[in-house]
C-alpha positions, 0 to 999 in steps of 0.5 A: 939157653936158646929158647927157640931150639926145641929138641924133637922128643926121642927119649922117655924123658922127652916124651914125658915132658911133652905129656906133662906140658900138654896135660898141664897146659894153661888152656886146661889148668885155668878153666879147671881151677876156675870151675872148681872155684865157681862151683864152690860159690854159684847156685844151680841157676847161675853156675852155667852162666858164670862158667860160660862167661869165664871160659869164653872170655878168658880162655876161648878168645885167646885160644881162637886168636892163637889157632887163627895165627897158627893157620896163617903162619904168624904163630909158631905153636899152641903154647906160643914158644916165640916171645915176640908172638905173645903180645896178641894173645896177651892183649886179647886175654886182657880184653877178655878178662876185663870184660869178665870183671865188668860182666861179673859185676853187672850180674852181681856175682859173688864177691869171690868170683869178682875177685877171681875175675879181677885177679885174672885181669891183673895177672894178664896185664902184668904178664903182658908187661913182663913179656916185653922183656922176658919170656916167663913161663905161663905153664908154671904161672897158670898152675901156681895161680890155680893152686893159690886161688883154690887154697885161698877161696875153696879149701886150705887142703888145695895147697898140697897140689903145689907138689906137681909144680916142680914137674911142670917146671922140669918139663918146660926146661926139658923141652927147651922152652924156659929156664929155671929163672923164667919159671920161678919169676913167673911163679913168684909174680903170680902168687904175689899178685893173686894174694895182693888182689884178694887182700885188696878185695877184703877177702881172707883165706877160707879154712877147709872150704867152710865159707864156700856155698857148698859148705854152707849148703851142707851146714844148712842140711843140718840146720834147715833154718835161714833168713826169711829173705832167702829160700836157699842157703846159697843166697847171693848175700851169704857169700860175702864176708 
């Protein structure tokens, strides 16, 4: 398959593939799932800072590099369809995600959010290395990672969001951006790395979200007594396992 030969959208299926590719862009799915997780563990005082750090360091930095590259004619398009052009955005993504790991650690973010940041860094490094030889699907990887993270850290019911993954893979294949093997390799790799990272951090999957901050807040409304060292049910220490 010639990955650089993209067909112009003509049929209804072609336009549907364009819409799916745009709607499930990594620049949308990554901050969406991350915000879901962050809002499950942050309190009102820390929510904005956690989200600002995540989006700024892991999404906006690579995006700015890509947009600058497009303007200079060094990068083909927003989703960087040419494999040889992906090194720069990946390297900047690695730098940003490592900075996020350090930032979350420095401000004593909940362990789940530190694990989230570490997972982004691990996957960024892995996909940079894979990109040296294969053009794996970042669309499929970002969505599969998001579902895995939400299932593990927020609610077991998030697993059902995986039903949209085949449509994403189909859209990338329809647009001649990836083969089925490239999408499957990306999906399997990101799921394995995400689970390995979380287990290495000593975390275990939540059950219906009861261990998140939002779940504990709801529980505290029914039983408004908590430790004397915390005036709020979402005391930072309460998010550790």
